[in-house]
FIKE-62811 format. One record per residue (C-alpha): residue in one letter; chain; x, y negated, z. Coordinates in nm, 3 decimals, padded with zeros to 5 digits, m for minus. Example, Ala and Ser with C-alpha at 12.3 -4.5 7.8 and 13.67 -1.06 7.14 Angstrom:
@res = A; chain = A; X = 01.230; Y = 00.450; Z = 00.780 .
@res = S; chain = A; X = 01.367; Y = 00.106; Z = 00.714 .
END
This chain:
@res = M; chain = A; X = 02.816; Y = m01.155; Z = m01.159 .
@res = K; chain = A; X = 02.835; Y = m00.831; Z = m00.962 .
@res = Q; chain = A; X = 02.821; Y = m01.027; Z = m00.638 .
@res = K; chain = A; X = 02.500; Y = m01.200; Z = m00.748 .
@res = I; chain = A; X = 02.336; Y = m00.872; Z = m00.843 .
@res = F; chain = A; X = 02.444; Y = m00.721; Z = m00.514 .
@res = S; chain = A; X = 02.297; Y = m01.015; Z = m00.323 .
@res = A; chain = A; X = 01.959; Y = m00.986; Z = m00.493 .
@res = N; chain = A; X = 01.969; Y = m00.610; Z = m00.445 .
@res = F; chain = A; X = 02.054; Y = m00.654; Z = m00.078 .
@res = L; chain = A; X = 01.768; Y = m00.901; Z = m00.028 .
@res = M; chain = A; X = 01.520; Y = m00.660; Z = m00.187 .
@res = I; chain = A; X = 01.629; Y = m00.366; Z = 00.031 .
@res = A; chain = A; X = 01.646; Y = m00.581; Z = 00.347 .
@res = Y; chain = A; X = 01.297; Y = m00.717; Z = 00.281 .
@res = F; chain = A; X = 01.130; Y = m00.379; Z = 00.237 .
@res = T; chain = A; X = 01.330; Y = m00.222; Z = 00.522 .
@res = F; chain = A; X = 01.204; Y = m00.495; Z = 00.751 .
@res = L; chain = A; X = 00.846; Y = m00.435; Z = 00.630 .
@res = C; chain = A; X = 00.875; Y = m00.066; Z = 00.718 .
@res = F; chain = A; X = 00.962; Y = m00.144; Z = 01.079 .
@res = F; chain = A; X = 00.753; Y = m00.459; Z = 01.109 .
@res = P; chain = A; X = 00.424; Y = m00.300; Z = 01.237 .
@res = T; chain = A; X = 00.614; Y = m00.148; Z = 01.531 .
@res = I; chain = A; X = 00.816; Y = m00.467; Z = 01.593 .
@res = R; chain = A; X = 00.501; Y = m00.679; Z = 01.590 .
@res = Y; chain = A; X = 00.324; Y = m00.452; Z = 01.838 .
@res = L; chain = A; X = 00.621; Y = m00.453; Z = 02.077 .
@res = L; chain = A; X = 00.639; Y = m00.834; Z = 02.066 .
@res = V; chain = A; X = 00.274; Y = m00.943; Z = 02.072 .
@res = G; chain = A; X = 00.059; Y = m00.635; Z = 02.132 .
@res = R; chain = A; X = m00.234; Y = m00.505; Z = 01.928 .
@res = D; chain = A; X = m00.517; Y = m00.757; Z = 01.951 .
@res = A; chain = A; X = m00.343; Y = m01.090; Z = 02.006 .
@res = I; chain = A; X = m00.462; Y = m01.381; Z = 01.789 .
@res = T; chain = A; X = m00.223; Y = m01.644; Z = 01.923 .
@res = F; chain = A; X = 00.012; Y = m01.891; Z = 01.760 .
@res = I; chain = A; X = 00.309; Y = m01.671; Z = 01.854 .
@res = D; chain = A; X = 00.135; Y = m01.375; Z = 01.691 .
@res = F; chain = A; X = 00.084; Y = m01.581; Z = 01.375 .
@res = V; chain = A; X = 00.450; Y = m01.693; Z = 01.366 .
@res = I; chain = A; X = 00.580; Y = m01.338; Z = 01.412 .
@res = S; chain = A; X = 00.334; Y = m01.198; Z = 01.158 .
@res = S; chain = A; X = 00.449; Y = m01.461; Z = 00.908 .
@res = V; chain = A; X = 00.813; Y = m01.347; Z = 00.912 .
@res = P; chain = A; X = 00.765; Y = m01.111; Z = 00.611 .
@res = D; chain = A; X = 00.602; Y = m01.396; Z = 00.418 .
@res = F; chain = A; X = 00.893; Y = m01.627; Z = 00.499 .
@res = L; chain = A; X = 01.139; Y = m01.363; Z = 00.376 .
@res = E; chain = A; X = 00.933; Y = m01.319; Z = 00.060 .
@res = I; chain = A; X = 00.953; Y = m01.694; Z = m00.009 .
@res = L; chain = A; X = 01.332; Y = m01.687; Z = 00.042 .
@res = F; chain = A; X = 01.354; Y = m01.387; Z = m00.189 .
@res = L; chain = A; X = 01.147; Y = m01.564; Z = m00.456 .
@res = C; chain = A; X = 01.347; Y = m01.889; Z = m00.423 .
@res = Y; chain = A; X = 01.668; Y = m01.694; Z = m00.475 .
@res = F; chain = A; X = 01.543; Y = m01.546; Z = m00.803 .
@res = I; chain = A; X = 01.415; Y = m01.883; Z = m00.927 .
@res = F; chain = A; X = 01.742; Y = m02.056; Z = m00.831 .
@res = M; chain = A; X = 01.954; Y = m01.795; Z = m01.009 .
@res = H; chain = A; X = 01.732; Y = m01.822; Z = m01.317 .
@res = Y; chain = A; X = 01.746; Y = m02.205; Z = m01.320 .
@res = K; chain = A; X = 02.123; Y = m02.200; Z = m01.270 .
@res = K; chain = A; X = 02.162; Y = m01.979; Z = m01.575 .
@res = E; chain = A; X = 01.895; Y = m02.125; Z = m01.806 .
@res = N; chain = A; X = 01.871; Y = m02.484; Z = m01.671 .
@res = S; chain = A; X = 01.494; Y = m02.449; Z = m01.709 .
@res = L; chain = A; X = 01.204; Y = m02.264; Z = m01.545 .
@res = N; chain = A; X = 01.073; Y = m02.150; Z = m01.887 .
@res = L; chain = A; X = 00.707; Y = m02.151; Z = m01.790 .
@res = N; chain = A; X = 00.480; Y = m02.024; Z = m02.066 .
@res = F; chain = A; X = 00.104; Y = m02.071; Z = m02.101 .
@res = V; chain = A; X = 00.020; Y = m01.761; Z = m01.893 .
@res = D; chain = A; X = 00.256; Y = m01.875; Z = m01.614 .
@res = K; chain = A; X = 00.097; Y = m02.221; Z = m01.603 .
@res = L; chain = A; X = m00.252; Y = m02.070; Z = m01.607 .
@res = F; chain = A; X = m00.156; Y = m01.837; Z = m01.321 .
@res = I; chain = A; X = m00.007; Y = m02.120; Z = m01.113 .
@res = S; chain = A; X = m00.311; Y = m02.339; Z = m01.181 .
@res = Y; chain = A; X = m00.542; Y = m02.062; Z = m01.064 .
@res = I; chain = A; X = m00.348; Y = m02.020; Z = m00.737 .
@res = L; chain = A; X = m00.334; Y = m02.394; Z = m00.666 .
@res = F; chain = A; X = m00.702; Y = m02.449; Z = m00.746 .
@res = S; chain = A; X = m00.807; Y = m02.149; Z = m00.536 .
@res = L; chain = A; X = m00.600; Y = m02.267; Z = m00.240 .
@res = L; chain = A; X = m00.727; Y = m02.626; Z = m00.258 .
@res = Y; chain = A; X = m01.091; Y = m02.541; Z = m00.321 .
@res = G; chain = A; X = m01.089; Y = m02.248; Z = m00.076 .
@res = S; chain = A; X = m00.934; Y = m02.460; Z = 00.202 .
@res = L; chain = A; X = m01.186; Y = m02.742; Z = 00.155 .
@res = L; chain = A; X = m01.469; Y = m02.489; Z = 00.159 .
@res = S; chain = A; X = m01.337; Y = m02.297; Z = 00.461 .
@res = Q; chain = A; X = m01.236; Y = m02.580; Z = 00.695 .
@res = H; chain = A; X = m01.089; Y = m02.326; Z = 00.934 .
@res = L; chain = A; X = m00.710; Y = m02.359; Z = 00.967 .
@res = K; chain = A; X = m00.629; Y = m02.012; Z = 01.106 .
@res = A; chain = A; X = m00.856; Y = m01.836; Z = 00.856 .
@res = C; chain = A; X = m00.702; Y = m02.037; Z = 00.571 .
@res = L; chain = A; X = m00.347; Y = m01.949; Z = 00.674 .
@res = L; chain = A; X = m00.423; Y = m01.577; Z = 00.714 .
@res = G; chain = A; X = m00.635; Y = m01.575; Z = 00.398 .
@res = F; chain = A; X = m00.347; Y = m01.729; Z = 00.205 .
@res = R; chain = A; X = m00.109; Y = m01.464; Z = 00.335 .
@res = L; chain = A; X = m00.336; Y = m01.172; Z = 00.247 .
@res = S; chain = A; X = m00.482; Y = m01.297; Z = m00.082 .
@res = Y; chain = A; X = m00.216; Y = m01.508; Z = m00.251 .
@res = M; chain = A; X = 00.129; Y = m01.432; Z = m00.107 .
@res = P; chain = A; X = 00.144; Y = m01.093; Z = m00.289 .
@res = M; chain = A; X = 00.085; Y = m01.278; Z = m00.618 .
@res = F; chain = A; X = 00.424; Y = m01.448; Z = m00.586 .
@res = F; chain = A; X = 00.599; Y = m01.122; Z = m00.674 .
@res = Y; chain = A; X = 00.486; Y = m01.192; Z = m01.030 .
@res = F; chain = A; X = 00.765; Y = m01.450; Z = m01.047 .
@res = V; chain = A; X = 01.022; Y = m01.208; Z = m00.908 .
@res = G; chain = A; X = 00.959; Y = m00.999; Z = m01.218 .
@res = K; chain = A; X = 00.954; Y = m01.301; Z = m01.448 .
@res = Y; chain = A; X = 01.285; Y = m01.442; Z = m01.328 .
@res = N; chain = A; X = 01.469; Y = m01.112; Z = m01.320 .
@res = H; chain = A; X = 01.748; Y = m01.100; Z = m01.582 .
@res = E; chain = A; X = 01.816; Y = m00.730; Z = m01.564 .
@res = S; chain = A; X = 01.716; Y = m00.483; Z = m01.834 .
@res = S; chain = A; X = 01.435; Y = m00.244; Z = m01.742 .
@res = E; chain = A; X = 01.684; Y = 00.037; Z = m01.681 .
@res = N; chain = A; X = 01.912; Y = m00.174; Z = m01.463 .
@res = F; chain = A; X = 01.620; Y = m00.322; Z = m01.272 .
@res = S; chain = A; X = 01.493; Y = 00.028; Z = m01.201 .
@res = K; chain = A; X = 01.832; Y = 00.148; Z = m01.074 .
@res = K; chain = A; X = 01.924; Y = m00.161; Z = m00.872 .
@res = Y; chain = A; X = 01.586; Y = m00.261; Z = m00.731 .
@res = L; chain = A; X = 01.316; Y = 00.004; Z = m00.769 .
@res = Q; chain = A; X = 01.520; Y = 00.311; Z = m00.684 .
@res = P; chain = A; X = 01.645; Y = 00.179; Z = m00.346 .
@res = V; chain = A; X = 01.292; Y = 00.069; Z = m00.249 .
@res = F; chain = A; X = 01.129; Y = 00.399; Z = m00.345 .
@res = T; chain = A; X = 01.412; Y = 00.590; Z = m00.176 .
@res = L; chain = A; X = 01.335; Y = 00.389; Z = 00.137 .
@res = F; chain = A; X = 00.968; Y = 00.488; Z = 00.104 .
@res = A; chain = A; X = 01.074; Y = 00.852; Z = 00.059 .
@res = F; chain = A; X = 01.253; Y = 00.834; Z = 00.394 .
@res = L; chain = A; X = 00.926; Y = 00.705; Z = 00.538 .
@res = G; chain = A; X = 00.775; Y = 01.030; Z = 00.415 .
@res = I; chain = A; X = 01.049; Y = 01.232; Z = 00.584 .
@res = I; chain = A; X = 01.001; Y = 01.038; Z = 00.910 .
@res = G; chain = A; X = 00.624; Y = 01.085; Z = 00.883 .
@res = F; chain = A; X = 00.670; Y = 01.459; Z = 00.833 .
@res = G; chain = A; X = 00.887; Y = 01.479; Z = 01.144 .
@res = L; chain = A; X = 00.644; Y = 01.281; Z = 01.359 .
@res = Y; chain = A; X = 00.340; Y = 01.468; Z = 01.228 .
@res = F; chain = A; X = 00.466; Y = 01.823; Z = 01.276 .
@res = F; chain = A; X = 00.739; Y = 01.815; Z = 01.539 .
@res = V; chain = A; X = 00.598; Y = 01.562; Z = 01.788 .
@res = P; chain = A; X = 00.224; Y = 01.549; Z = 01.700 .
@res = A; chain = A; X = 00.102; Y = 01.452; Z = 02.048 .
@res = F; chain = A; X = 00.353; Y = 01.165; Z = 02.068 .
@res = N; chain = A; X = 00.259; Y = 01.057; Z = 01.714 .
@res = I; chain = A; X = m00.112; Y = 01.040; Z = 01.803 .
@res = K; chain = A; X = m00.042; Y = 00.855; Z = 02.126 .
@res = V; chain = A; X = 00.160; Y = 00.587; Z = 01.945 .
@res = I; chain = A; X = m00.107; Y = 00.546; Z = 01.675 .
@res = E; chain = A; X = m00.372; Y = 00.498; Z = 01.946 .
@res = K; chain = A; X = m00.162; Y = 00.233; Z = 02.120 .
@res = I; chain = A; X = m00.073; Y = 00.037; Z = 01.805 .
@res = T; chain = A; X = m00.397; Y = 00.060; Z = 01.605 .
@res = G; chain = A; X = m00.655; Y = 00.160; Z = 01.866 .
@res = V; chain = A; X = m00.793; Y = 00.442; Z = 01.651 .
@res = V; chain = A; X = m00.660; Y = 00.771; Z = 01.515 .
@res = N; chain = A; X = m00.787; Y = 00.809; Z = 01.159 .
@res = A; chain = A; X = m00.892; Y = 01.159; Z = 01.061 .
@res = Y; chain = A; X = m01.067; Y = 01.323; Z = 00.766 .
@res = L; chain = A; X = m01.081; Y = 01.691; Z = 00.868 .
@res = I; chain = A; X = m00.717; Y = 01.651; Z = 00.980 .
@res = V; chain = A; X = m00.529; Y = 01.370; Z = 01.153 .
@res = R; chain = A; X = m00.404; Y = 01.144; Z = 00.874 .
@res = M; chain = A; X = m00.029; Y = 01.100; Z = 00.841 .
@res = T; chain = A; X = 00.091; Y = 00.741; Z = 00.884 .
@res = S; chain = A; X = 00.469; Y = 00.761; Z = 00.948 .
@res = I; chain = A; X = 00.593; Y = 00.443; Z = 01.119 .
@res = L; chain = A; X = 00.358; Y = 00.223; Z = 00.917 .
@res = W; chain = A; X = 00.075; Y = 00.348; Z = 01.144 .
@res = S; chain = A; X = m00.179; Y = 00.303; Z = 00.862 .
@res = P; chain = A; X = m00.273; Y = 00.605; Z = 00.647 .
@res = V; chain = A; X = m00.388; Y = 00.385; Z = 00.357 .
@res = V; chain = A; X = m00.067; Y = 00.179; Z = 00.339 .
@res = F; chain = A; X = 00.146; Y = 00.488; Z = 00.392 .
@res = G; chain = A; X = m00.047; Y = 00.689; Z = 00.131 .
@res = T; chain = A; X = m00.011; Y = 00.407; Z = m00.122 .
@res = C; chain = A; X = 00.366; Y = 00.392; Z = m00.065 .
@res = M; chain = A; X = 00.388; Y = 00.768; Z = m00.108 .
@res = G; chain = A; X = 00.183; Y = 00.755; Z = m00.429 .
@res = Y; chain = A; X = 00.407; Y = 00.492; Z = m00.590 .
@res = S; chain = A; X = 00.724; Y = 00.670; Z = m00.477 .
@res = L; chain = A; X = 00.602; Y = 01.006; Z = m00.601 .
@res = L; chain = A; X = 00.524; Y = 00.864; Z = m00.945 .
@res = Y; chain = A; X = 00.873; Y = 00.711; Z = m00.959 .
@res = F; chain = A; X = 01.057; Y = 01.031; Z = m00.866 .
@res = V; chain = A; X = 00.839; Y = 01.251; Z = m01.086 .
@res = S; chain = A; X = 00.915; Y = 01.018; Z = m01.378 .
@res = K; chain = A; X = 01.286; Y = 01.057; Z = m01.295 .
@res = Y; chain = A; X = 01.233; Y = 01.434; Z = m01.299 .
@res = F; chain = A; X = 01.105; Y = 01.407; Z = m01.656 .
@res = S; chain = A; X = 01.351; Y = 01.146; Z = m01.785 .
@res = E; chain = A; X = 01.677; Y = 01.285; Z = m01.644 .
@res = E; chain = A; X = 01.852; Y = 01.581; Z = m01.802 .
@res = K; chain = A; X = 02.028; Y = 01.673; Z = m01.478 .
@res = I; chain = A; X = 01.788; Y = 01.654; Z = m01.183 .
@res = T; chain = A; X = 01.957; Y = 01.583; Z = m00.850 .
@res = I; chain = A; X = 01.869; Y = 01.767; Z = m00.530 .
@res = F; chain = A; X = 01.770; Y = 01.433; Z = m00.376 .
@res = T; chain = A; X = 01.507; Y = 01.374; Z = m00.643 .
@res = K; chain = A; X = 01.357; Y = 01.716; Z = m00.568 .
@res = I; chain = A; X = 01.362; Y = 01.656; Z = m00.191 .
@res = F; chain = A; X = 01.201; Y = 01.314; Z = m00.227 .
@res = I; chain = A; X = 00.926; Y = 01.460; Z = m00.449 .
@res = V; chain = A; X = 00.851; Y = 01.723; Z = m00.184 .
@res = F; chain = A; X = 00.824; Y = 01.482; Z = 00.108 .
@res = C; chain = A; X = 00.641; Y = 01.211; Z = m00.087 .
@res = W; chain = A; X = 00.386; Y = 01.472; Z = m00.197 .
@res = F; chain = A; X = 00.346; Y = 01.598; Z = 00.161 .
@res = G; chain = A; X = 00.298; Y = 01.239; Z = 00.277 .
@res = L; chain = A; X = 00.045; Y = 01.160; Z = 00.004 .
@res = V; chain = A; X = m00.164; Y = 01.473; Z = 00.067 .
@res = L; chain = A; X = m00.163; Y = 01.448; Z = 00.445 .
@res = S; chain = A; X = m00.242; Y = 01.076; Z = 00.445 .
@res = V; chain = A; X = m00.575; Y = 01.184; Z = 00.291 .
@res = S; chain = A; X = m00.578; Y = 00.853; Z = 00.102 .
@res = R; chain = A; X = m00.816; Y = 00.942; Z = m00.177 .
@res = G; chain = A; X = m00.740; Y = 00.644; Z = m00.400 .
@res = P; chain = A; X = m00.364; Y = 00.712; Z = m00.431 .
@res = I; chain = A; X = m00.425; Y = 01.090; Z = m00.457 .
@res = I; chain = A; X = m00.677; Y = 01.053; Z = m00.738 .
@res = C; chain = A; X = m00.458; Y = 00.800; Z = m00.920 .
@res = F; chain = A; X = m00.158; Y = 01.032; Z = m00.901 .
@res = V; chain = A; X = m00.359; Y = 01.331; Z = m01.030 .
@res = L; chain = A; X = m00.484; Y = 01.122; Z = m01.323 .
@res = M; chain = A; X = m00.128; Y = 01.009; Z = m01.399 .
@res = Q; chain = A; X = m00.015; Y = 01.371; Z = m01.380 .
@res = L; chain = A; X = m00.274; Y = 01.461; Z = m01.646 .
@res = L; chain = A; X = m00.157; Y = 01.165; Z = m01.855 .
@res = M; chain = A; X = 00.198; Y = 01.299; Z = m01.844 .
@res = F; chain = A; X = 00.088; Y = 01.588; Z = m02.068 .
@res = F; chain = A; X = 00.052; Y = 01.331; Z = m02.346 .
@res = I; chain = A; X = 00.349; Y = 01.108; Z = m02.258 .
@res = Y; chain = A; X = 00.628; Y = 01.363; Z = m02.213 .
@res = K; chain = A; X = 00.724; Y = 01.624; Z = m02.470 .
@res = D; chain = A; X = 00.886; Y = 01.873; Z = m02.233 .
@res = K; chain = A; X = 00.579; Y = 02.087; Z = m02.155 .
@res = K; chain = A; X = 00.785; Y = 02.335; Z = m01.953 .
@res = K; chain = A; X = 00.880; Y = 02.065; Z = m01.705 .
@res = I; chain = A; X = 00.517; Y = 01.953; Z = m01.681 .
@res = I; chain = A; X = 00.402; Y = 02.306; Z = m01.608 .
@res = R; chain = A; X = 00.682; Y = 02.359; Z = m01.353 .
@res = I; chain = A; X = 00.608; Y = 02.037; Z = m01.164 .
@res = S; chain = A; X = 00.233; Y = 02.106; Z = m01.171 .
@res = I; chain = A; X = 00.282; Y = 02.456; Z = m01.026 .
@res = A; chain = A; X = 00.529; Y = 02.325; Z = m00.768 .
@res = L; chain = A; X = 00.291; Y = 02.050; Z = m00.651 .
@res = T; chain = A; X = 00.002; Y = 02.296; Z = m00.630 .
@res = V; chain = A; X = 00.208; Y = 02.533; Z = m00.414 .
@res = L; chain = A; X = 00.325; Y = 02.241; Z = m00.199 .
@res = Y; chain = A; X = m00.037; Y = 02.130; Z = m00.159 .
@res = I; chain = A; X = m00.130; Y = 02.473; Z = m00.025 .
@res = I; chain = A; X = 00.172; Y = 02.468; Z = 00.208 .
@res = S; chain = A; X = 00.081; Y = 02.120; Z = 00.338 .
@res = I; chain = A; X = m00.271; Y = 02.236; Z = 00.424 .
@res = L; chain = A; X = m00.127; Y = 02.548; Z = 00.589 .
@res = F; chain = A; X = 00.103; Y = 02.333; Z = 00.803 .
@res = A; chain = A; X = m00.186; Y = 02.098; Z = 00.884 .
@res = S; chain = A; X = m00.409; Y = 02.388; Z = 00.991 .
@res = M; chain = A; X = m00.133; Y = 02.514; Z = 01.220 .
@res = Q; chain = A; X = m00.103; Y = 02.167; Z = 01.372 .
@res = Q; chain = A; X = m00.480; Y = 02.148; Z = 01.420 .
@res = Q; chain = A; X = m00.475; Y = 02.481; Z = 01.603 .
@res = I; chain = A; X = m00.199; Y = 02.354; Z = 01.832 .
@res = L; chain = A; X = m00.377; Y = 02.026; Z = 01.907 .
@res = Y; chain = A; X = m00.743; Y = 02.124; Z = 01.901 .
@res = K; chain = A; X = m00.746; Y = 02.507; Z = 01.925 .
@res = G; chain = A; X = m00.938; Y = 02.558; Z = 01.603 .
@res = G; chain = A; X = m00.957; Y = 02.531; Z = 01.226 .
@res = S; chain = A; X = m00.837; Y = 02.828; Z = 01.021 .
@res = F; chain = A; X = m00.626; Y = 02.777; Z = 00.711 .
@res = F; chain = A; X = m00.884; Y = 02.906; Z = 00.462 .
@res = S; chain = A; X = m01.173; Y = 02.701; Z = 00.599 .
@res = L; chain = A; X = m00.958; Y = 02.388; Z = 00.618 .
@res = F; chain = A; X = m00.822; Y = 02.443; Z = 00.266 .
@res = Y; chain = A; X = m01.173; Y = 02.476; Z = 00.124 .
@res = K; chain = A; X = m01.300; Y = 02.174; Z = 00.317 .
@res = M; chain = A; X = m01.004; Y = 01.957; Z = 00.207 .
@res = I; chain = A; X = m01.056; Y = 02.040; Z = m00.160 .
@res = N; chain = A; X = m01.432; Y = 01.995; Z = m00.130 .
@res = F; chain = A; X = m01.397; Y = 01.669; Z = 00.063 .
@res = T; chain = A; X = m01.150; Y = 01.514; Z = m00.184 .
@res = V; chain = A; X = m01.348; Y = 01.611; Z = m00.495 .
@res = K; chain = A; X = m01.686; Y = 01.524; Z = m00.344 .
@res = S; chain = A; X = m01.565; Y = 01.193; Z = m00.201 .
@res = A; chain = A; X = m01.407; Y = 01.094; Z = m00.533 .
@res = A; chain = A; X = m01.723; Y = 01.181; Z = m00.724 .
@res = E; chain = A; X = m01.942; Y = 00.989; Z = m00.477 .
@res = T; chain = A; X = m01.712; Y = 00.686; Z = m00.503 .
@res = V; chain = A; X = m01.716; Y = 00.687; Z = m00.885 .
@res = T; chain = A; X = m02.095; Y = 00.728; Z = m00.898 .
@res = M; chain = A; X = m02.143; Y = 00.464; Z = m00.622 .
@res = E; chain = A; X = m02.336; Y = 00.710; Z = m00.405 .
@res = H; chain = A; X = m02.555; Y = 00.552; Z = m00.135 .
@res = G; chain = A; X = m02.444; Y = 00.616; Z = 00.223 .
@res = L; chain = A; X = m02.070; Y = 00.630; Z = 00.151 .
@res = T; chain = A; X = m01.897; Y = 00.376; Z = 00.377 .
@res = R; chain = A; X = m01.668; Y = 00.216; Z = 00.123 .
@res = V; chain = A; X = m01.944; Y = 00.202; Z = m00.138 .
@res = E; chain = A; X = m02.178; Y = 00.033; Z = 00.108 .
@res = L; chain = A; X = m01.907; Y = m00.222; Z = 00.189 .
@res = W; chain = A; X = m01.859; Y = m00.287; Z = m00.183 .
@res = R; chain = A; X = m02.234; Y = m00.335; Z = m00.223 .
@res = R; chain = A; X = m02.250; Y = m00.577; Z = 00.069 .
@res = S; chain = A; X = m01.949; Y = m00.771; Z = m00.061 .
@res = W; chain = A; X = m02.106; Y = m00.798; Z = m00.406 .
@res = Q; chain = A; X = m02.441; Y = m00.899; Z = m00.259 .
@res = S; chain = A; X = m02.276; Y = m01.171; Z = m00.048 .
@res = F; chain = A; X = m02.108; Y = m01.300; Z = m00.364 .
@res = I; chain = A; X = m02.445; Y = m01.309; Z = m00.547 .
@res = E; chain = A; X = m02.593; Y = m01.502; Z = m00.255 .
@res = Q; chain = A; X = m02.309; Y = m01.756; Z = m00.257 .
@res = P; chain = A; X = m02.124; Y = m01.734; Z = m00.592 .
@res = W; chain = A; X = m01.920; Y = m02.049; Z = m00.523 .
@res = G; chain = A; X = m01.754; Y = m01.864; Z = m00.234 .
@res = Y; chain = A; X = m01.735; Y = m01.892; Z = 00.143 .
@res = G; chain = A; X = m01.387; Y = m02.039; Z = 00.165 .
@res = L; chain = A; X = m01.031; Y = m01.919; Z = 00.208 .
@res = G; chain = A; X = m01.013; Y = m01.654; Z = 00.480 .
@res = K; chain = A; X = m01.389; Y = m01.609; Z = 00.502 .
@res = S; chain = A; X = m01.402; Y = m01.282; Z = 00.312 .
@res = G; chain = A; X = m01.266; Y = m00.935; Z = 00.384 .
@res = H; chain = A; X = m01.039; Y = m00.848; Z = 00.674 .
@res = V; chain = A; X = m00.977; Y = m01.205; Z = 00.795 .
@res = A; chain = A; X = m01.351; Y = m01.282; Z = 00.797 .
@res = W; chain = A; X = m01.412; Y = m00.964; Z = 00.998 .
@res = R; chain = A; X = m01.147; Y = m01.075; Z = 01.245 .
@res = F; chain = A; X = m01.284; Y = m01.425; Z = 01.300 .
@res = F; chain = A; X = m01.648; Y = m01.445; Z = 01.192 .
@res = K; chain = A; X = m01.824; Y = m01.107; Z = 01.222 .
@res = D; chain = A; X = m01.985; Y = m01.199; Z = 01.556 .
@res = T; chain = A; X = m02.061; Y = m01.562; Z = 01.468 .
@res = K; chain = A; X = m02.330; Y = m01.741; Z = 01.272 .
@res = I; chain = A; X = m02.071; Y = m01.900; Z = 01.041 .
@res = P; chain = A; X = m02.147; Y = m01.802; Z = 00.677 .
@res = S; chain = A; X = m01.891; Y = m01.546; Z = 00.560 .
@res = S; chain = A; X = m01.848; Y = m01.209; Z = 00.390 .
@res = P; chain = A; X = m01.697; Y = m01.005; Z = 00.676 .
@res = Y; chain = A; X = m01.671; Y = m00.674; Z = 00.493 .
@res = S; chain = A; X = m01.326; Y = m00.521; Z = 00.502 .
@res = T; chain = A; X = m01.326; Y = m00.339; Z = 00.170 .
@res = D; chain = A; X = m01.066; Y = m00.164; Z = m00.043 .
@res = G; chain = A; X = m01.155; Y = m00.406; Z = m00.323 .
@res = W; chain = A; X = m00.905; Y = m00.692; Z = m00.339 .
@res = Y; chain = A; X = m01.093; Y = m00.856; Z = m00.628 .
@res = L; chain = A; X = m01.419; Y = m00.846; Z = m00.432 .
@res = K; chain = A; X = m01.242; Y = m01.027; Z = m00.149 .
@res = L; chain = A; X = m01.117; Y = m01.294; Z = m00.391 .
@res = L; chain = A; X = m01.469; Y = m01.337; Z = m00.526 .
@res = G; chain = A; X = m01.598; Y = m01.382; Z = m00.173 .
@res = E; chain = A; X = m01.346; Y = m01.654; Z = m00.096 .
END
């Protein structure tokens, strides 16, 4: 039994380790803008590994239970996926867009069955599967910190080569080796929540938990990913009601506030090195003001805000064609293939996954 658990654990770690290095591997193999068959095959490697990973869990479950044990919700979920794929493909009639649309929209849904067919208790699942993955993400934060502060010019040069644009909101946004501030910030947000929850739940807090909290918080703040930052702050407020140890809550809140100030101080020093300007106090005020103002404008759907305008356009395109444009003809894939064509689509790359599903 231990060997089986180890194998599943190994597959999980191997899968996410590969994903961490995949953006760099893909660029080295096919470049930045290639849309070739080879590019598609290489880009599909993570999806292939995900399918193997899922098949392993299903096989182990079937071997033990001699049944798939599908309940009504499972069948409804599978029916939705199959109908969406069939209907979306018929509507799209564009093979490449369908394949990429399937990867982006529906492949992530398969992880639902990884959770369903897991036989571990919540505590064991956390220790054997979640902890290694979030520890891996924490090391991404440490790597990102090193790239951002110790070799900033090299970091920016690599980002330019791989993505074509260096994202910045007042400061250059940290990306680590994922080269995307949004993806990196999301990973840091999830990891930070995990290690902060360990801080509250464990009587004896290890030095590694403290170190991981520090670097995940640095990564989250300096990615300037407002969604993950706001979600973490809201969860931090919720912790006042969930956990009884108020002293720990106060300590972690003070520590994160101090670390926030330190991260902005470090960022202002980096800005002065790179761009010969930007004092700490002005940058600190602008960062606070930007985060709060941007969050408020997003919640109130303020006109003129880029993401809000993209949401509005996506919703309007759905109203115009509520039966959808077809698989791959909404969101990022539609932008890649159809933004400069007359083919009906909703080519608005938004942060709203559900809006993209509506568009397809």
